[in-house]
C-alpha positions in Angstrom: 116.9 112.5 56.3 120.2 112.4 58.2 120.5 116.2 58.5 117.5 116.2 60.9 119.2 113.8 63.3 121.0 116.6 65.1 119.8 119.8 66.8 121.9 122.0 64.6 120.7 120.1 61.5 117.1 120.7 62.5 117.8 124.4 63.2 119.4 124.9 59.7 116.6 122.9 57.9 113.8 124.7 59.7 115.5 128.1 59.3 115.8 127.6 55.6 112.3 126.3 55.3 110.9 129.3 57.3 112.9 131.7 55.1 111.6 129.9 51.9 108.0 129.9 53.0 108.1 133.6 54.2 110.2 134.9 51.3 107.4 136.7 49.5 106.2 138.4 52.7 109.6 139.8 53.9 110.6 141.6 50.7 114.3 141.4 49.9 116.4 138.3 50.7 118.3 138.2 54.0 121.9 137.1 54.4 123.0 133.8 55.8 124.0 135.4 59.1 120.5 136.9 59.5 118.7 133.7 58.7 120.8 131.2 60.7 121.8 133.4 63.7 121.2 131.6 67.0 122.9 132.3 70.3 123.1 128.7 71.3 125.0 127.4 68.2 128.4 128.3 67.0 128.9 129.7 63.5 131.3 126.8 62.8 128.7 124.1 63.6 126.2 125.9 61.4 128.7 126.3 58.6 129.5 122.6 58.7 125.8 121.7 58.4 125.5 124.1 55.5 128.4 122.4 53.7 126.9 119.0 54.4 123.6 120.2 52.8 125.4 121.6 49.8 127.2 118.3 49.4 123.9 116.5 49.5 122.5 118.8 46.8 119.9 120.6 49.0 121.3 124.1 48.8 123.7 126.3 46.9 125.1 129.6 48.1 125.7 132.6 45.9 127.4 135.8 46.6 125.6 139.1 46.5 126.2 141.2 43.5 126.4 144.4 45.6 128.7 143.1 48.3 130.8 140.0 47.8 131.2 139.4 51.5 127.5 138.5 51.7 126.2 135.1 50.6 122.6 134.0 50.1 121.2 130.5 50.3 119.5 129.2 47.2 117.4 126.1 47.9 117.6 123.5 45.1 114.4 122.0 43.7 115.3 118.8 45.7 115.1 120.8 49.0 111.9 122.6 47.9 110.2 119.3 47.1 111.4 117.9 50.5 110.0 120.9 52.4 106.7 120.7 50.5 106.3 117.0 51.2 107.2 117.6 54.9 104.6 120.3 55.2 101.9 118.2 53.4 102.6 115.3 55.7 102.3 117.3 58.9 99.3 119.2 57.6 97.6 115.8 57.0 98.4 114.7 60.5 97.0 118.0 61.9 93.9 117.6 59.7 93.2 114.2 61.2 93.4 115.2 64.9 92.8 119.0 65.0 90.7 121.7 63.5 93.2 124.1 61.9 92.2 127.7 61.4 94.1 129.6 58.7 95.4 133.1 59.3 
């Protein structure tokens, strides 16, 4: 996937994946700024990657009903499937070489 070829692309992808996997544990959804905040990357660079991912059909963004200044990321089924395949692949690699203890 070309989005993972850059540092910012990996940051955005893994931030979204982490948010998606931890969604049920954290309660209410967090805003884009809370999810993607990183002191080493500019907001513009992150915003460009998000637009690229939207263009590729991996995410959509929706405005909050309570506050129209706040947007939330909504992963498409295409991204969810990609993340699940990615997780399964790396889990299979770990299972071959390591003993993994679940939390």
